N, C-alpha and C positions, 0 to 999 in steps of 0.2 A: 806647116803647123805652126801656131801661135804660138807667143813667148811663153804666156800663161799656161799653154798645153804643154810647152816642152816640162816645164817647171815641176807639173804636177807629174809629167810620165818620169822624171829623173827623182824625184820624192819619194813615189812607188817602187822602182826601182833600186831605189837606195834601201828600204822600207825591206824589201825581199832578201838583198843581200845580207841586209844585218840578221834577219832570221837565221837564213840558211848557215851564216858563219857558228851561230849561236847553239844551232842544231848541231852542227858539226862537231864543236868544241864539246860538245855534253857527249857526244858519239864517244869521241875519242879517250873522255876521261872516267867513262864507266869500265874498260877494261884495266886501265890502270890504277882504279882501287881496287878489280875484282885480283889483279897481280899483288896488290899488297894486304891479302886478307893474310891474315895470322894460320899458324898450323891448324888443324881442324879441331872442335871445340872437345873437351873432355867427354867420353864415351862410359857408357856402361859398359864392365867387363865382360867378355864373351859371355861367359859362362851365364851370367847374369842376366843381359839380354836375352838367351836363349830361353834362361827357364821362365821369364815372363811370358814369353810364346807361350811354352807348353802350359802353364796355367792357365793362360786363357784361355785357349784353347779348350782346356778342361772343363771350362766354365760355360764355353760357349754347348759343347756338347751335352751337358749336365741342363741346358736350358735355364742358366743362370748367369749370363752374363748380364754386365751394368750396364744399365742406358747411357750410349752416348749422345751426343750433342750435333750433330752434323751441320748445323742451320749456318746462313752465310755469315754471321758476326763471329761464331767460336771457330771456323774454320779461316777467317782472315786472323784471329788473335793465336793460333797457333801456326801458321806463316812460320816464326822465326823459329818454333820448336824444333829440337834436334829426334830423330825418328830413332825408337830403340833398336829396330832391324832394317833389314834390307830383303824383301822378298824378291827372289823370282820364281814365277806362277806360271800358269798356263793362261792363255787367256778363254780357255773355254770353262775354266773354274765357275760353277754358277754362284760360289758365294764366294763375297766381296772378301780382301784380306785380311782386313780392318775388323768386321762382323767376327769371321772366322776363328781368330786369335781375341778378342775383345779389347780392341784397342780403340784411341778416340781419334780424331782429327791430328795428324801430322806427327802423329807416333809410329808408323809404319813408313818404309819409302820402298813405294810395289812396282818392280818391273815386270810386264808382262808380254808374253806372245806365244803362237800357238807350239803348245809341247815343251814350254817352260825350256829351253835351248838357248845354247851359250852361242851369241852372236855380236859380232862389233859392237852395236850398238847397245846391245846389254850389258856389255863387259863397261862400257864407256859411262853409261849411266851406274852401276856398280862402283866403279873406278870414283867417279865423283860423289856417292854417299859416304863413301870411304874417306876420301881425303879432303873434303869440304862440310859433310855435315857430320862427321865424326862415326859415324856407324861401324859398328862392331864385330855384328854378328850378321852373316851373311845365309840365307836358307833359300836353299833349291826345294821348291816345292810342287810335286805331281799331286795328280787325284784317281783315281779309282775310275773305270772304264774312258780312260782319255781319249776325246774322238781324233783327237789332234797324231797321238800316238798311235790310236788303232788308222788311220788312214794310211799312215808312214807304213806300219807293221806289215799291210795288207800289199802296198806297194813293194815292198822289200822281197816278200816271199812270192807275190806272183809276177814279181820282175816288169813292172806295170809303168810304161813311163808316164808320168803326169806334166799337166800344159804349168806354162809362166816359170812361177819362181817355186813353184811344190817342189819340185828334183831336190832342191836345196833342204827343205824340211826331212825328206826323205833320207839323205845324206845326212842330215845329225841324229836320225834317230836308228840309223843303218845298225853301229856297232853293238846298240843296247838289242835289237835284235839278235842281232848272232850271236852276243853270248846269252841273252835267256837260250836258244836255242840248245845250246852246250847243256842247258840244264836238266833238259826233257821235262819242264813243269807240266803239272795237269792243268794250269791257267795261264796259257801265253800271254797272252797282253799284260797282265796282271806283274806279271815278274818282268816284261818288258818293260811296262812300267816303271818297274825300280832300279832296274839297269838304268835306264834313261836319265834317272835322278843322280844314282851313283857317278855316273860317268860326265854330268856335266858338273858334279860339283869338282870333279878334280879338271877339268877344262877351265872351271876360274882360276886358277894358280897358276896351269899350263900356259895358257894364252895372255895371262896379264900379268908382266912384271910388280904391277904396283901392285895390286893384289897380294901377290905372291910374296912379297916384301910385307907386306903389312902383317901375315898370317905367322911370317917367321920370327917379327918381332912378338908377336904375341899379342899387337894389337886389336885384331881382326881372327876372326874365327869362320868356318865354312861348314855348314850342317845341310844336312836333307833330309826332306823326310816325304810321305805320301798320305794324301786326306784320301779316309774313309766317306764317301758320298755319303754311306746310307747311315754311319750313326755320328759324321759329323768329328769323329777322332782323325788325331794324324800320326802315324807311325811313322816313329825316326829313323833312317838309313843310314 
């Protein structure tokens, strides 16, 4: 290699090393900044946050929801907004939670999975909402004719083995099925859906010390509801 070529190679290598060092410094600084965050921002009182959801749902069900702007620029502007509440909803719910509660961009923190069940990632997400976003109201939301709960319900009753990770969903809903069975309801699935909401409400504070402490201190509250898809109305559980 000639002397000019050697110098050019060293220059390029030095540039790459410098860029890598800069990236590493930036990456290392991010956790430090995150760790230096102050306590969660001031939140709405839990009862006020729930009241906002209830009134928003009433407007939605009556066809009186106010127009919301979800254009990219509006969404970007709402990035720093503190959500009024966090909702653990079923991924199969055919209406977005923001529309159901007549809320705009950034006004809800939504966590979704099949059957609105408490999982480790759901707990972590809700702990983040309470700790870092100042969320004071946690709502476990089921819906009528839930096919996820229905599939687990059927598997439990038929003692059917499902493939993949589906047995985890069955296990999560099994207690609701058993509890509903003890009530001898005429609509077994509807009662199972309600019991599933009640059970997962309890699990939030049973399985998370962070959420339990927030609720005990009065900084947060846990509620439950079931959406009737036909009317659009929620019923608090």
